[in-house]
C-alpha positions in Angstrom: 7.5 291.5 67.5 10.2 291.5 65.0 11.6 288.4 63.4 15.3 288.5 62.9 16.5 289.2 59.7 14.8 289.6 56.0 14.6 290.3 52.3 18.2 290.3 51.3 19.7 289.3 55.0 19.1 285.8 54.9 20.5 285.4 58.5 21.7 281.5 59.5 21.5 279.2 57.0 21.0 275.5 57.8 20.4 272.2 55.9 17.2 269.6 56.3 16.9 267.1 53.8 19.8 268.4 51.4 18.1 271.9 50.9 19.1 275.5 52.7 16.5 276.5 55.3 16.9 280.3 56.4 16.7 281.6 59.6 14.5 284.3 58.0 11.8 281.9 57.0 11.6 279.7 60.3 11.7 283.4 62.7 8.8 284.4 60.2 6.6 281.0 60.6 7.1 281.0 64.3 6.1 285.2 64.6 2.7 284.5 62.4 1.3 281.7 64.7 2.9 283.4 68.1 1.1 287.1 67.2 -2.1 284.6 66.2 -2.1 283.3 69.6 -1.5 286.0 71.5 -4.2 288.3 69.5 -6.4 285.3 70.2 -5.2 285.9 74.4 -5.7 289.5 74.2 -2.5 291.2 73.5 -2.3 294.0 70.6 0.2 293.1 68.8 2.3 295.1 66.4 5.0 293.2 63.9 7.6 294.8 62.2 6.8 292.7 59.3 5.0 289.5 57.8 6.5 289.4 54.8 10.1 288.3 53.7 10.8 292.4 53.5 12.9 294.7 55.4 11.1 297.3 57.1 13.2 299.9 56.7 14.2 299.3 52.7 15.3 296.9 50.9 19.4 296.6 50.9 20.0 299.7 53.5 22.5 299.7 56.0 21.9 297.3 58.9 21.7 300.2 61.5 18.9 302.0 59.5 17.0 298.5 59.7 17.9 297.7 63.3 16.4 301.6 64.3 13.1 301.2 61.8 12.4 298.0 63.7 12.8 299.8 67.2 11.0 302.4 66.3 8.1 300.3 65.5 7.9 299.1 69.0 8.4 303.1 70.6 5.9 304.9 68.3 3.4 302.1 69.0 4.3 302.7 72.6 5.1 298.7 73.2 4.7 297.6 76.8 7.3 294.6 75.3 9.9 294.0 72.3 10.2 290.3 71.1 12.7 289.7 68.8 12.9 286.3 67.8 16.2 284.7 66.0 17.7 280.9 64.9 21.7 281.5 65.8 24.1 279.4 64.3 27.4 278.5 65.4 30.6 277.6 63.6 31.3 274.8 66.4 28.7 272.4 66.3 29.4 270.9 69.5 27.2 274.6 70.8 23.9 273.7 70.9 21.0 275.6 72.9 18.2 278.0 73.3 20.0 281.4 75.2 17.8 284.4 76.0 18.5 287.4 75.8 16.6 290.8 77.3 17.3 294.6 77.1 18.0 295.2 81.6 15.9 298.7 81.4 13.5 297.6 84.0 12.7 295.4 87.1 10.5 293.3 85.2 12.4 292.5 81.7 14.8 289.9 83.1 11.4 288.0 84.3 10.1 288.6 81.4 12.7 287.2 79.4 13.2 284.3 82.0 9.2 283.1 81.3 9.6 283.4 77.2 12.7 281.1 77.6 11.0 278.6 79.8 8.1 278.7 77.7 10.6 277.8 74.6 12.5 275.3 76.4 9.2 273.5 77.8 8.5 273.1 73.7 11.7 272.8 72.0 14.1 269.7 73.0 18.0 272.0 73.1 20.1 272.6 76.1 19.0 275.7 78.0 21.7 277.9 77.0 20.9 280.7 80.0 19.0 283.7 79.8 21.5 286.7 79.6 21.1 290.9 79.7 22.1 292.4 76.7 22.1 296.0 74.9 21.5 294.3 71.4 20.4 297.5 70.0 
């Protein structure tokens, strides 16, 4: 499991009670309890990070960081790779939850749809669908 951004890259920035809220902090606050829930259910979970630290090394390029995250999953022979993001849009009328998946096997879309549906059942946002995309 990886959590969007870390360290130097705050990711999307929002406001809550006049204070900045950073994607990197929200995604980590989602990922850590999710890891615990999955572990309790019997899954083996590999995390790319458990603190606000880049995987590769601080202040290095995006490609190196993305490859290092992929390597964590590949080197541990992961059955699935979950990347948690909180996107931002410049158009305030755009809202909702989107699921993306890398279409490597027939089961990838099914897993993405199941995860997407579970998220929608927990939070009140419009459904923006599930889409195949090779993001890295």
